[in-house]
N, C-alpha and C positions, 0 to 999 in steps of 0.2 A: 361282179365288179363291186357291187354295194357291200357284199359280205367281206371282201378283201379289205376295203377301206375301213369297215367297222372293226375288223380284227387289228388292223394297223393302229387305229385310234385307241383301242383298249390297251394294246401293248405300249404305245407311246405314253398314255396316261399313267400306267403303272410304273414304268421306268422313270418318267419325269418326276413323279411324286417322291420316289426314292432318291433321285438326284438332288432335288430341292432340300429334302431332309438332310442328306449328307452335307450339302453346302452349308446349311445352318449349323450343323455340328462342327464342321471344320472352322467356321468363324468363331464359335464359342471356345474352341480349344487351340486357337492359333498360337498361343503363347506356351503351349505344352511341348512335350518332346516330339522328336521326329517319329518315334515309334507309334505314338497315338495318331499322328496324322496319316502315316502309312496304313494303319489299321482301318481308319475311317475310309480312306480311298479304296482299299481292297474290299471293304464291306459294301461300299456304295455300288461298285461294279457288280458284285455278286447279287446283292439284294435287288438291284435294278433289273437284272436278268430274271431273277426269281419272280419279282412282282409282275413284270410284263408277261411272263409265261403263264402264271397263275390267273392273271386277269383275263387273258384270252381263253384259257381253259374253262374258267367259270362262265364266261360269256357265251361259250359254245353249247352250254346246257348239256354237258356230257353226263353219262350215267354215273352213279356213285362209284362203281368199280373203276371205270375209266378215269374219273377225276382223282380217285385215290392213287391209281398207278402213276398218273402224270405228276401229281404232287409229290409222291415218294421219289420218283426219278429226279425231278428238278431239285428237291431238297437235298438229296444225297450229292448231286453234282455241285450244288451250291456250297455244301459243307466241305467237300474235298477242295474246291477252288479257293475257298476262303482260307483253309488251312495251308494250302500250298503258297498262297500269296503272303500269308503271315510269316512262313518259314523263310521265303526269299527276302521279305522285308527285313527280317532280323539280321540277315547277312549285310544288307545295305547299312543298317543302323550300327552294326558292329564295326564296319569299316569307318563310318563317320566318327565313332568314339575313338578309334585308334588315331584318326587324323587329329582329333581334338587334343589327345595326349601328346602327339608329336609336335603340334603347334605350340603347346605350353612350354616346350623345351627352349625354343629360341626366344620366347618372351621372358624367360628367366636368365637370359644371357648366353645360352648355348646356340648350337646350329640346328636348323631344321633338317630332319631326316624322314622322308616319306615312308609310311609303313610298307612292308613287303606284301606281295600278293596282288592279284588283279583287282581292279576297281572300276566303277562306272566312269563314263567319260566326264561327267560333271565333277566327281570327286578327284579324278586324275588331273583335270584342269586346275582345280583348287589346290592340289598338291604342288603343281608347278608354280602357281602364283605365290604360294607360301614359301617355296624354296627360293624364288627370286627375291621376295621380301626379306627373307632371312639373310641372303647375301648382301643386300643393300644395308640392312641393319648392322651387319658385321663391319661393313666398310665405314658406316657412320660412327660405330664405336671406336674403330681404329683411328679415324680422323679426330674424334673427340679426345682420345688419349694423347694423340700427337699434339693437338692444340693445347691441351692442359700441360703437357711437358714443356712445350715452347713458352707458355705463359709463365710457368714457374721459373724457367731459366731466365726469361726476360726480366722478371721482377728481381731475381737475385743479382743479375749482372747490372741492371740499371741502378739498383741500390748501391752496389759497390762503386760504379762509375760516378754516381752523384756524391757518395761519401768522400771519395778521395780528393776531388777538387775542392769540395766544401771545406774539408779539413785544411787544405793548403791556403784557401782564401782566408779562413779564420786566423791561421798562424801569421800570414802576411799582414792582415789588417791589424792584428794585435801588435806586431812589431812596429808598424807605422804609427799606431796610436801611442805606444810607449816611447817612441823616438829612438829605438835601438836599431832601426834599419840602416845599414851602412850605405845602401844605394837605393834611395826611395824611388827614383825614376825606373829602375829595373823592376822593383816590386810592383809599381803601378802598371807597367807593361805586362807583367805576368798575370796580374789580377784581371786586366782587360782580356787577355788571351783565354783565361779560364772561364770568364763570364761568357765570351763568345762561343766557346765550346759547349757550355751548359745550355746556352740559348739554342744552339743547333740541335742538341739532343732533345730539348723540349719541343722544338719545332718538328723533329722527326716523329716524336710520340703523338703529337697533335695530328700530323698528316696520316699516320697509321691508324689512328682512331677514326678519322673521317673515312678512310678506305674501308675499314671493317664495318662501319655503320652504313656504308653505301651512300654517304652524303658528300662525296668528293665532287666539288663543282668543276665542270669541264666546259670550255669554250672552244669547240673544234673549229679549225680554220684550215684552208688548203695551204700546205707548206711543202716546199721541196726538201727532200732528204739531204741534198747537197748543202743547203743553207743550214739545216738543223745540225748536221754533223760538224760543219765548219765552226759554228758558234760554240759547240761543246768542246771541240779541240782547242779553240782559243782560250776558253775558260779553264781548261785543265793543263795548259802548257806550263804555267809557273810551278805547279806541283810536280810535273814531270821533270822539269829542269832541276828542281831541288833534289829529286831522287835519282837523277842521272838516267832517266828513262826516255827513250825516243818514241814520239807519237807519230803514227803513220795513218793517213786517211786518204789515199789516192785511188781506192777502189770503191768509190761511191757513185752509184748511178743517180742522176737527177730525177728521181721518181717522185711524183706528188703523192702526199698522204694527207688525210684529213684528221688532224689531231689537235690537242691543246698544246700549243707551242711551249708554254711555261712548264707544264707537267712532263712533257716528253723530254725537254731539256734536262729536267731533274733526273729522269731515267738514265739518260746518257751520262750525265754528270756522276751519278752514283756508280754506274758501271765503270767509268774511266777512273774514278778515284780508287775504287776497289782494285782494279787491275794494276794501277800504278804502284799502290802501296805493297802489292804482293809480287811485283816483278823486280828481280834484282837489278842493281845498277848495271848500266850498259845494255840492258834488255830493251825489248820493243813491245809496244802496245799498239795493235792495229785495229782500226775501225773500218768496216766495210758495209755496203748496202747493195742489195741486188734483188731483182724481181724473181719470184719463184714461179714455177710452171702453173700453179693453181690460182694465179691472180693475186698473190700475197707478196708482201715485201719482207725480206729477211735483213734485219739490221744486227750486225754482230760486232762484238768487242773481244779480241783475242789477246791473251796475256802470256807471260812466261813464268808463271808461278810454279811450274813443275807438275801441275795436275792436282786433282782432288781425289781422295780415296773413293773407290766405287761405292762403298756402303754409305758415304756421306752425300753423294750426288742428289738423292731424293730430298735431302733436307736443306739444300743450299738456300732456297727461297723461304724457308720457315722463319717466322718471327723469332729473333733472339739468337739465331744460329751464327756462330763465328768461325767454325772450322778449327778452333783451338780452345784450350782451356785457360788461356792467358786472361788475366784480368787487368792488364795494363791498358792505358788509354788508347794506344795505337790500334788495339784490337777492335775498337769501336763498340757501339751498343748492339750490333747485330740487327739493325733495322733497315739498312740501306737496300739490301736485296729484297726484303719483304715489301718495301715501298715500291721497288721496281715492278715486282709481280702485280701488286695491287693496281698500280697506275695502268700497266699494260692491259690487264684484264678489264679495267674500266673502259678501255678503248676497243673492247671486243677482240683483243689480241692474245698472244701466248708468250710466255717467257720460259726458256729452257737453257740448260748448260750441258756440255759434254767435254770430255777430255780429248786433247790432241797431243801430238808429240811435243814435249817440253812445256806444256801449259794447259790451259782450258779455254773454251770458246763459249761466251755467253751470247745467246741469240734472242732477239725480240722479233716476233712475227706479227705484222700488222696488215690489215686489209688496205689495198690501194684505194686512192681517191677515185670516185666515179668520173 
């Protein structure tokens, strides 16, 4: 028993010394390549076995011949084991280098494609994560390009929409100043109308900037959808009469929601104005509200615009989108629906649109009040 413990102690001491030396070397080369680290790991395992075996052999006071035989056998086994470990390690390192080259591709703007061939579980998991990251990065690039396109369109359209009324205001003010205006009262009325339109446009820009900055102040309160829709219909009724459009709001469930009444009234107002202006005379704009099966409320505005092109549906709520290349004032600045989406998302809701026979249906999905 004593001899067995002594042999175990010698073997442990020899292997432990090699392990500690290997740990020290790994710490020194921790910033080097994976090849160097794998070499040290393989060498530590082989040398630890060699050291433990030789320590026991020397402690057993074998004859010179026996000690030489044991040493030769152990040394040859150690050499073969080390060479095999290094060859297998080169395969792992080569796979890692292929993965590095593949990862560089999506960093330069391309898509990640995992190298062909088998790989270790860790490298395979890393490949999947890099593929997922590449997909998210591609989506971010596409979203960034879309936002940049929207920004450029918005700047161009806003510049035109501001330039046109400002030119008219300058001409009318010069006519009044020079005393050549045949009907000063009509000029003053027109000036006031243009100023109010410019004020509304600036207000929309300010609202949109707060939405994008995440600083939109909300004061949620428990409100019935019936009251919210009723107020919105009353506010849009004069515009509907002017365009000869009929407003319908008889399918509204009195469901309570917890929203900012002012901001949600703006959402409904923008949707109704948008629907009325694009519905032909003698058409109908309908507002409805109903509970969904998943505990949400669907508030919808249906118009008779004839529908939106399928390729344009994903862009309807983009900043600056108008659905037309017209630069005339009735086309608007393209901010109303972008403000709708921003306000709805600030309430943890969603905004969407889909075509229906004869028109389209804008839907606002909100969580119900607890």
